[in-house]
GUNUPA-444169 format. One record per residue: residue in one letter; x, y, z of N, C-alpha, C in turn; residue number from 1. Coordinates in pm, whole numbers. Each point is the difference from the previous one (the first is absolute). Layout:
REM GUNUPA-444169
A, X, Y, Z, X, Y, Z, X, Y, Z, NUM
...
//
This chain:
REM GUNUPA-444169
X, 13140, 9646, 11301, 41, -69, -120, 149, -29, 8, 1
X, 37, -71, 101, 141, -22, 27, 64, -99, -94, 2
X, -76, -85, -63, 60, -98, -89, -105, -69, -82, 3
X, 45, -98, -73, -89, -74, -87, -43, -125, 74, 4
X, -111, -58, -26, -89, 25, -112, -91, 119, 23, 5
X, -45, 53, -107, -90, 114, 1, -144, -45, -8, 6
X, -89, 87, 50, -142, -16, -27, -31, 97, -113, 7
X, -47, -55, -112, -22, 78, -121, -148, 0, -35, 8
X, -58, 120, -8, -138, 15, -46, 5, 33, -148, 9
X, -76, -76, -79, -8, 25, -144, -144, 35, -30, 10
X, -19, 120, -51, -133, 51, -29, -27, -17, -148, 11
X, -89, -92, -31, -33, -32, -139, 45, -141, -32, 12
X, -95, -89, -26, 30, -141, -25, -7, -36, -148, 13
X, 24, 100, -85, 9, -28, -143, 130, -71, -30, 14
X, 39, -9, -127, 121, -74, -37, 126, 45, 73, 15
X, 25, 130, 9, 120, 48, 69, -7, -31, 149, 16
X, -114, 26, 62, -15, -28, 143, 20, -147, 32, 17
X, -55, -86, -84, 17, -145, 21, 146, -40, -13, 18
X, 69, 53, -103, 141, -35, -18, 85, 49, 117, 19
X, -28, 121, 46, 74, 51, 116, -28, -82, 125, 20
X, -125, -37, 22, -36, -82, 116, 72, -134, -5, 21
X, 3, -62, -117, 68, -127, -17, 149, 13, 32, 22
X, 64, 100, -61, 144, 19, 20, 32, 30, 146, 23
X, -79, 87, 63, 27, 36, 140, -21, -120, 92, 24
X, -104, -78, -24, -25, -118, 83, 110, -103, -18, 25
X, 50, -16, -120, 106, -98, -27, 130, 33, 71, 26
X, 22, 128, 32, 124, 37, 70, -22, 21, 149, 27
X, -117, -39, 50, -22, 0, 144, -73, 120, 58, 28
X, -52, 88, -83, -77, 113, 52, -140, -46, 38, 29
X, -57, 67, 99, -142, -19, 31, -73, 98, -91, 30
X, -94, -50, -81, -65, 81, -103, -149, 12, 30, 31
X, -50, 122, -8, -143, 25, 7, -41, 58, -135, 32
X, -81, -75, -73, -41, 39, -134, -144, 48, 5, 33
X, -24, 123, -47, -133, 63, 7, -46, 39, -138, 34
X, -131, -10, -21, -61, 50, -122, -146, 32, 32, 35
X, -51, 108, -58, -140, 37, 23, -94, -90, -79, 36
X, 52, -69, -100, -82, -89, -82, 15, -144, 52, 37
X, -106, -56, 57, 9, -138, 51, 48, -100, -104, 38
X, -38, 18, -126, 43, -94, -105, 152, 2, -17, 39
X, 62, 118, 6, 146, 9, -11, 67, -74, 115, 40
X, -54, 17, 120, 56, -68, 117, -16, -151, -12, 41
X, -114, -44, -50, -24, -144, -19, 98, -57, -102, 42
X, 19, 69, -113, 94, -47, -102, 143, -3, 55, 43
X, 35, 100, 79, 133, 3, 61, 18, -117, 96, 44
X, -100, -27, 80, 8, -110, 96, 22, -133, -74, 45
X, -76, -22, -106, 13, -124, -76, 137, -9, -68, 46
X, 45, 108, -60, 130, 0, -68, 114, -25, 99, 47
X, -4, 67, 114, 109, -16, 98, -5, -138, 65, 48
X, -117, -55, 17, -13, -136, 56, 72, -100, -93, 49
X, -7, 23, -130, 65, -90, -96, 150, 23, -9, 50
X, 44, 124, 25, 139, 35, -23, 89, -8, 124, 51
X, -58, 15, 118, 79, 0, 122, 10, -139, 60, 52
X, 111, -26, 63, 15, -126, 72, -94, 2, 121, 53
X, -38, -116, 51, -87, -3, 118, 59, 74, 119, 54
X, 133, 6, 9, 64, 73, 110, -13, 151, -16, 55
X, 3, 50, -124, -4, 144, -24, -142, 55, -6, 56
X, -98, -83, -36, -136, 49, -16, -55, 68, 126, 57
X, 24, -52, 120, -54, 68, 118, 57, 141, 24, 58
X, 110, 34, -69, 57, 133, 19, -77, 108, -77, 59
X, -101, -41, -78, -82, 95, -76, -140, 2, 59, 60
X, -47, 121, 33, -137, 19, 45, -72, 83, -105, 61
X, -125, -36, -26, -82, 72, -97, -101, 82, 80, 62
X, 5, 132, -17, -85, 88, 79, -82, 90, -92, 63
X, -113, 46, 52, -91, 77, -85, -4, 148, 33, 64
X, 90, 46, 88, 4, 144, 26, 145, 47, 11, 65
X, 21, 122, -42, 134, 59, 10, 44, 6, 145, 66
X, -92, 34, 87, 32, 8, 143, 54, -132, 53, 67
X, -64, -111, -35, 48, -131, 43, 136, -32, -61, 68
X, 22, 43, -123, 126, -29, -67, 118, 73, 63, 69
X, -18, 125, 36, 115, 81, 43, 17, 10, 152, 70
X, -92, -54, 75, 2, 14, 147, 137, -31, 61, 71
X, 67, -104, -47, 130, -40, 55, 112, 5, -104, 72
X, -24, 68, -110, 95, -3, -112, 125, 83, 26, 73
X, 112, -57, -43, 126, 74, -2, 15, 73, -134, 74
X, -56, -62, -104, 8, 52, -135, -136, -17, -66, 75
X, -53, 106, -59, -127, -8, -74, 28, 38, -145, 76
X, -38, -90, -90, 22, 22, -143, -136, 6, -68, 77
X, -27, 112, -65, -127, 10, -71, 19, -50, -143, 78
X, -95, -78, -46, 1, -51, -137, -126, 46, -72, 79
X, -33, 126, 22, -115, 61, -67, 49, 60, -132, 80
X, -91, 35, -91, 43, 59, -128, 93, 120, 20, 81
X, 95, 13, -90, 100, 107, 7, -58, 130, -53, 82
X, -102, 47, 69, -67, 125, -33, 3, 88, 124, 83
X, 20, 128, -19, 19, 91, 111, -114, -7, 102, 84
X, -124, 2, -46, -113, -1, 94, -3, -127, 83, 85
X, 24, -114, -63, 1, -128, 72, 113, -5, 102, 86
X, 117, 44, -41, 116, -3, 91, -20, 97, 117, 87
X, -50, 119, -27, -24, 95, 110, -101, -56, 100, 88
X, -107, -58, -52, -102, -56, 89, 56, -113, 86, 89
X, 75, -90, -61, 52, -114, 76, 108, 44, 98, 90
X, 85, 95, -39, 103, 49, 93, -64, 66, 122, 91
X, -106, 76, -21, -69, 63, 112, -61, -104, 93, 92
X, -61, -103, -56, -57, -107, 82, 109, -76, 76, 93
X, 106, -36, -70, 109, -71, 65, 62, 83, 111, 94
X, 20, 127, -27, 60, 90, 99, -86, 9, 125, 95
X, -130, 5, -19, -92, 13, 113, -13, -130, 79, 96
X, 6, -114, -65, -31, -127, 65, 122, -79, 48, 97
X, 114, 22, -59, 120, -77, 36, 70, 61, 120, 98
X, 71, -83, 77, 80, 54, 110, 106, 97, -53, 99
X, 46, 91, 84, 100, 99, -46, 128, -62, -56, 100
X, 35, -120, 42, 125, -64, -47, -11, -52, -143, 101
X, -121, -15, -53, -21, -66, -129, 55, 84, -116, 102
X, 77, -66, -85, 52, 61, -121, -105, -18, -109, 103
X, -22, 105, -78, -96, -4, -111, 78, -5, -131, 104
X, -27, -104, -79, 69, -16, -128, -105, -11, -110, 105
X, 34, 57, -115, -92, -7, -113, 76, -36, -127, 106
X, -45, -102, -72, 59, -27, -131, -46, 107, -98, 107
X, 91, 82, -46, -36, 107, -93, 123, 42, -79, 108
X, -21, 21, -128, 109, 49, -85, -20, 146, -36, 109
X, -121, 52, 22, -26, 134, -52, -44, 102, 102, 110
X, -41, -41, 119, -47, 96, 100, 112, 38, 95, 111
X, -4, 122, 48, 101, 52, 92, -24, -53, 141, 112
X, 100, -69, 54, -12, -47, 138, 8, 120, 96, 113
X, 65, 105, -39, 4, 120, 83, -140, 57, 15, 114
X, -73, 11, -111, -137, 51, 7, -89, -88, 86, 115
X, 8, -131, -19, -81, -93, 80, 40, 5, 148, 116
X, 130, 3, 26, 49, -2, 138, -44, 124, 78, 117
X, -2, 114, -67, -36, 124, 71, -149, 6, 33, 118
X, -77, -93, -52, -142, -9, 37, -21, -91, 120, 119
X, 108, -45, 62, -9, -88, 117, 64, 69, 120, 120
X, -20, -63, 116, 67, 46, 122, 133, -72, 19, 121
X, 42, -80, -100, 124, -76, 9, 80, 8, -131, 122
X, 28, 120, -48, 72, 8, -129, 136, -68, 4, 123
X, 57, -14, 118, 130, -65, 15, -7, -151, -19, 124
X, -119, -54, -7, -21, -145, -11, -71, -38, -129, 125
X, 21, 77, -107, -66, -27, -127, 103, -20, -111, 126
X, -22, -103, -82, 88, -28, -114, -84, -45, -119, 127
X, 56, 15, -118, -61, -51, -122, 92, -105, -59, 128
X, -55, -114, -32, 76, -105, -65, -27, 15, -149, 129
X, 100, 46, -72, -17, 30, -141, 5, -130, -78, 130
X, -115, -46, -42, -7, -130, -67, -59, 12, -139, 131
X, 45, -86, -84, -62, -23, -129, -85, -126, 18, 132
X, -100, -20, -84, -82, -120, 15, 86, -126, 7, 133
X, -23, -80, 103, 71, -126, 16, 134, 9, 67, 134
X, 56, 120, 17, 134, 12, 55, 8, -50, 144, 135
X, -100, 23, 79, 7, -41, 140, 15, -150, 15, 136
X, -39, -75, -99, 11, -145, 12, 104, -56, -96, 137
X, 92, 86, -43, 104, -47, -91, 88, -103, 70, 138
X, 46, -94, -75, 92, -101, 54, 140, 59, 0, 139
X, 85, -59, 81, 140, 43, 3, 61, -17, -138, 140
X, 96, 83, -27, 69, -8, -129, 68, -136, -13, 141
X, 30, -38, -124, 63, -130, -25, 131, -16, 74, 142
X, 71, 109, 23, 128, -9, 69, -17, -7, 152, 143
X, -123, -10, 48, -25, -11, 143, -9, 134, 71, 144
X, 22, 109, -73, -6, 131, 63, -146, 39, 25, 145
X, -21, 77, 104, -134, 49, 30, -38, 110, -97, 146
X, -121, -5, -56, -39, 107, -92, -18, 132, 76, 147
X, 32, 112, -64, -17, 129, 68, -147, 37, 14, 148
X, -29, 74, 104, -135, 51, 22, 14, 143, 51, 149
X, -49, 96, -78, 12, 139, 40, -106, 35, 103, 150
X, 43, 66, 107, -89, 50, 104, 22, 150, 7, 151
X, -108, 75, -22, 11, 146, 5, -36, 49, 140, 152
X, 78, 94, 47, -20, 58, 133, -13, 151, -12, 153
X, -65, 58, 101, -11, 146, 3, 110, 56, 88, 154
X, 8, 131, 6, 97, 64, 90, -32, -29, 146, 155
X, -120, -45, 28, -43, -29, 137, 35, -141, 46, 156
X, 23, -91, -93, 20, -141, 33, 122, -18, 89, 157
X, -19, -73, 111, 109, -20, 95, 87, -120, -38, 158
X, 118, -3, 58, 92, -112, -25, -57, -130, 57, 159
X, -77, 6, 108, -62, -119, 56, -101, -58, -98, 160
X, -79, 85, -63, -96, -45, -101, 74, -65, -117, 161
X, 106, 63, -46, 80, -53, -111, 55, -138, 38, 162
X, 51, -15, 120, 57, -128, 45, -105, -111, -1, 163
X, -118, 29, 54, -105, -102, 8, -49, -39, -139, 164
X, -21, 99, -86, -45, -29, -137, 108, -76, -75, 165
X, 126, 37, 19, 110, -71, -66, 4, -145, 45, 166
X, -17, -24, 130, -2, -138, 51, -114, -80, -62, 167
X, -117, 62, -10, -116, -68, -59, 27, -34, -147, 168
X, 53, 96, -76, 30, -24, -142, 101, -113, -15, 169
X, 102, 0, 84, 101, -107, -6, -61, -136, 35, 170
X, -91, 0, 98, -69, -126, 35, -72, -57, -122, 171
X, -58, 88, -81, -73, -44, -119, 93, -34, -117, 172
X, 130, 20, 20, 96, -36, -104, 42, 112, -92, 173
X, -24, 124, 39, 36, 114, -82, 116, 77, 59, 174
X, 65, 75, -84, 105, 92, 42, -60, 141, -4, 175
X, -40, 53, 117, -65, 131, -1, 97, 112, -37, 176
X, -49, 90, -82, 77, 117, -39, -85, 122, 34, 177
X, 44, 76, 97, -76, 115, 48, 36, 123, -81, 178
X, -103, 75, -37, 18, 120, -80, -95, 108, 52, 179
X, 41, 126, -11, -89, 108, 42, -120, 11, -93, 180
X, -110, 43, 55, -123, 19, -76, 20, 110, -103, 181
X, -36, -28, -124, 10, 102, -105, -132, 15, -73, 182
X, -101, -75, 40, -130, 4, -70, -71, 131, 27, 183
//
């Protein structure tokens, strides 16, 4: 993962997953969007076809298995419900199927990234993006400044992981603010 663009796996093609896929594709990432529900994937495909330029659309692949999504991923973001059981299950699957270099990120405001990270073989590569509904797709402030985005890290998170996640957040137009996990 020497530089950008990144290969980003997004697990869950609901509203948040679709918005993240759109934003990542627009900034030049290769995106693999996965959902276990074929209807969600179909709706995502149609929505992104309408929203992406013809040049950016080929950078998004729609896949039906987590394994296919994370096989070459530099960053895997789960967009499953913010419930402990769902997050634990998806983190275990991602950890098992993704290459060792893959960073695991989860949008969560209430779950401990330390707890989730310690259930993996890569706790140094796990972060939580602390989001409120809609924050990930917020527009830049009127003064042109990048809106802040809090990223929670555990005591295990490495500086390399922080650097890559910070670069990704900046690519999406945010000003990442890293904070220790307190959940």
